[in-house]
C-alpha positions, 0 to 999 in steps of 0.5 A, spaced: 260 916 812 261 919 819 257 925 816 251 921 815 252 919 822 252 926 824 246 928 820 242 922 823 244 923 830 243 931 829 236 929 827 235 924 833 237 930 837 233 935 834 226 930 835 228 929 842 229 936 844 222 938 840 219 932 844 222 935 851 220 942 849 213 940 847 212 937 854 215 943 857 210 947 853 204 943 856 207 944 863 208 951 862 200 952 859 198 948 866 202 953 870 199 959 867 192 956 867 193 954 874 195 961 876 189 964 873 185 959 876 188 961 883 187 968 882 179 967 880 179 962 886 182 966 892 178 964 897 181 957 897 188 958 895 192 953 899 188 947 897 187 949 890 195 950 890 196 943 892 192 940 887 195 944 882 202 942 884 200 935 884 198 936 877 204 939 875 208 934 878 204 929 874 205 933 868 213 933 869 213 926 870 210 924 864 214 929 860 220 926 863 218 919 861 216 921 854 223 924 853 226 918 856 222 914 851 223 918 845 230 918 846 231 911 847 226 910 841 231 914 837 237 911 839 234 904 838 232 906 831 239 909 830 242 902 832 238 898 827 240 903 822 247 902 823 246 894 824 243 894 817 248 898 814 254 894 818 256 901 820 258 898 827 264 895 825 269 897 819 271 893 814 277 889 816 283 887 811 281 879 812 274 881 809 277 885 803 282 880 802 277 874 802 273 879 797 279 879 792 280 872 792 272 871 790 273 876 785 279 873 782 276 866 782 270 868 778 274 872 773 278 866 772 272 862 771 269 867 766 276 867 762 275 860 762 268 860 759 270 865 754 276 861 751 271 855 751 266 859 747 271 862 742 274 855 741 267 852 740 265 858 735 272 856 731 270 849 731 263 850 728 267 855 723 272 849 721 266 844 720 262 849 716 268 850 712 269 843 711 262 842 709 262 848 704 269 845 701 265 838 700 259 841 696 264 845 692 267 839 689 268 841 681 262 839 678 263 835 671 262 839 665 256 838 661 257 835 654 255 839 649 251 836 643 257 837 638 262 833 642 257 827 644 255 827 636 263 826 635 264 821 640 258 817 637 261 817 630 268 815 633 265 809 636 261 807 630 267 807 626 271 803 630 265 798 630 
């Protein structure tokens, strides 16, 4: 986890450094242009030089402000990421214990439900077995013609 933090911090530092270097580059370019302009305009060097110094000072201030803004922006984003992932405070033992209790309660509830379902399945099977048993009651065998004829003749003899 700290490796991820260092990667984010390194990336933020790299971005801030690049912004700073861009500002310095702009300042350097302005100085180069000022020097070339100064060489071309030798009749009035003091006034031109003062104007260029003012422009350079303004550029330096802008670069400094941009750098500060970039650094604070990057730091704010890092803080947001940390807050989003709760990286500012490590997990406490109390938090872990609370989570274990919740998991145990859920496990007990799941076990209870599983037992109830199993019991219902068993009751359903018992009921279906009982229904099947009543349906399978021994049926009376059909009387054949010969037996029926014999019974009818025996009745006639008795009369």
